[in-house]
C-alpha positions in Angstrom: 105.5 51.0 147.9 108.0 50.8 150.8 110.2 53.7 151.9 113.3 52.2 150.1 111.4 52.2 146.8 110.1 55.7 147.4 113.5 57.4 147.9 114.5 57.7 144.3 110.9 58.8 143.4 111.1 61.6 146.0 114.5 62.7 144.9 113.4 62.9 141.3 110.3 64.9 142.2 112.4 67.3 144.2 114.7 67.7 141.2 111.6 68.7 139.2 110.4 71.2 141.8 111.4 71.7 145.5 108.3 70.9 147.6 106.9 68.1 145.5 108.5 65.4 147.7 107.0 67.0 150.7 103.5 67.0 149.1 104.0 63.3 148.3 105.0 62.7 151.9 101.8 64.4 153.1 103.7 67.4 154.5 101.4 69.9 152.8 102.4 73.0 154.6 106.1 72.4 154.2 105.6 71.4 150.5 103.6 74.6 149.7 106.2 76.7 151.6 109.0 75.2 149.5 107.1 75.7 146.3 106.3 79.3 147.3 109.9 80.0 148.2 111.1 78.4 144.9 108.6 80.6 143.0 109.7 83.7 144.9 113.4 83.1 144.3 112.9 82.0 140.8 111.0 85.0 139.7 113.2 87.5 141.5 116.4 85.9 140.2 114.9 85.9 136.7 116.0 82.2 136.7 113.7 80.8 134.0 115.0 83.4 131.6 118.6 82.6 132.6 117.9 78.9 132.0 116.4 79.6 128.6 119.3 81.8 127.5 121.8 79.3 128.8 120.3 76.4 126.9 120.4 78.6 123.8 124.1 79.3 124.3 123.5 83.0 125.1 125.7 83.0 128.2 126.5 86.7 128.3 122.8 87.6 128.1 122.1 85.0 130.8 124.6 86.6 133.1 123.1 90.0 132.4 119.6 88.8 133.1 120.5 87.0 136.4 119.8 88.8 139.7 122.6 87.2 141.6 121.4 88.6 145.0 118.4 86.3 144.6 120.0 83.5 142.6 122.4 82.7 145.4 119.5 81.5 147.5 118.4 78.9 145.0 121.0 76.2 145.5 120.5 76.0 149.3 116.7 75.9 149.0 116.9 73.3 146.2 119.2 71.0 148.1 117.5 71.5 151.5 114.1 70.6 150.0 115.7 67.5 148.4 117.4 66.5 151.7 114.1 67.1 153.6 112.1 64.9 151.3 114.8 62.2 151.4 114.9 62.4 155.2 111.1 62.1 155.5 111.1 58.8 153.8 113.8 57.4 156.1 116.9 58.3 154.1 118.9 59.4 157.0 119.7 56.1 158.6 123.5 56.4 158.0 125.3 59.0 160.1 126.3 62.1 158.3 124.2 61.2 155.3 123.2 64.8 155.1 126.7 65.9 154.2 126.5 65.3 150.4 123.4 67.5 150.3 125.1 70.2 152.4 128.3 70.2 150.4 126.4 70.2 147.1 124.5 73.3 148.2 127.8 75.0 149.1 129.5 74.1 145.9 126.5 75.1 143.8 126.4 78.4 145.5 130.1 78.9 144.9 129.4 78.0 141.2 126.8 80.8 141.1 129.1 83.3 142.7 131.9 82.7 140.2 129.7 82.1 137.2 129.9 85.5 135.7 133.8 85.5 135.6 135.2 82.0 135.8 136.2 80.5 132.5 137.0 76.8 132.1 139.3 76.1 129.2 138.6 79.7 128.0 134.8 79.2 128.0 132.5 81.3 130.1 129.8 78.8 131.3 127.5 81.2 133.2 125.0 80.9 136.0 123.5 77.5 134.9 126.3 75.4 133.5 129.1 76.3 136.0 127.1 75.4 139.1 126.0 72.2 137.4 129.6 71.3 136.9 130.2 72.0 140.6 127.4 69.7 141.6 129.4 66.4 141.4 132.3 68.1 143.2 129.9 68.9 146.1 128.5 65.4 146.2 132.0 63.9 146.1 133.3 66.1 148.9 130.2 65.3 150.9 130.5 61.6 150.5 134.3 61.7 151.3 133.7 63.8 154.5 130.9 61.5 155.6 133.1 58.4 155.1 136.0 60.1 157.0 133.7 61.0 159.9 132.1 57.5 160.0 135.5 55.9 160.1 136.7 58.3 162.7 133.7 57.7 164.8 134.1 53.9 164.4 137.7 54.0 165.4 138.0 56.7 168.0 134.6 57.3 169.6 
């Protein structure tokens, strides 16, 4: 399988668990480090319980269970591990192609920050669903900024 065919595979494995793409790329130390960090943050943030409660519609309980001091680290680790796996397989050939990953990490973190208070259409979405809704915004802003910078670079540099 060539690198182009492996890109989606690695992204999907990174979605499953940060560090899996690195293991598939033969970067064992980095992969184990990402998995260990994911486990550390997940356990300290009580994230699995938060996910379970969120899927059951128990948003207030999910908010109470979340340790936001730890949970705020999760989006950056998650997106960085995804970007790293993508980069390792040659996914960074286009300038600024890291920006969608970076902006998604920012927007997910902002979603976590506001998840205990911000209501959309009167509905409190909590620490799982609000950040997920912020994800496409982060991707969109990242792609827009990368396009602007590529065009600027092409026309002015």
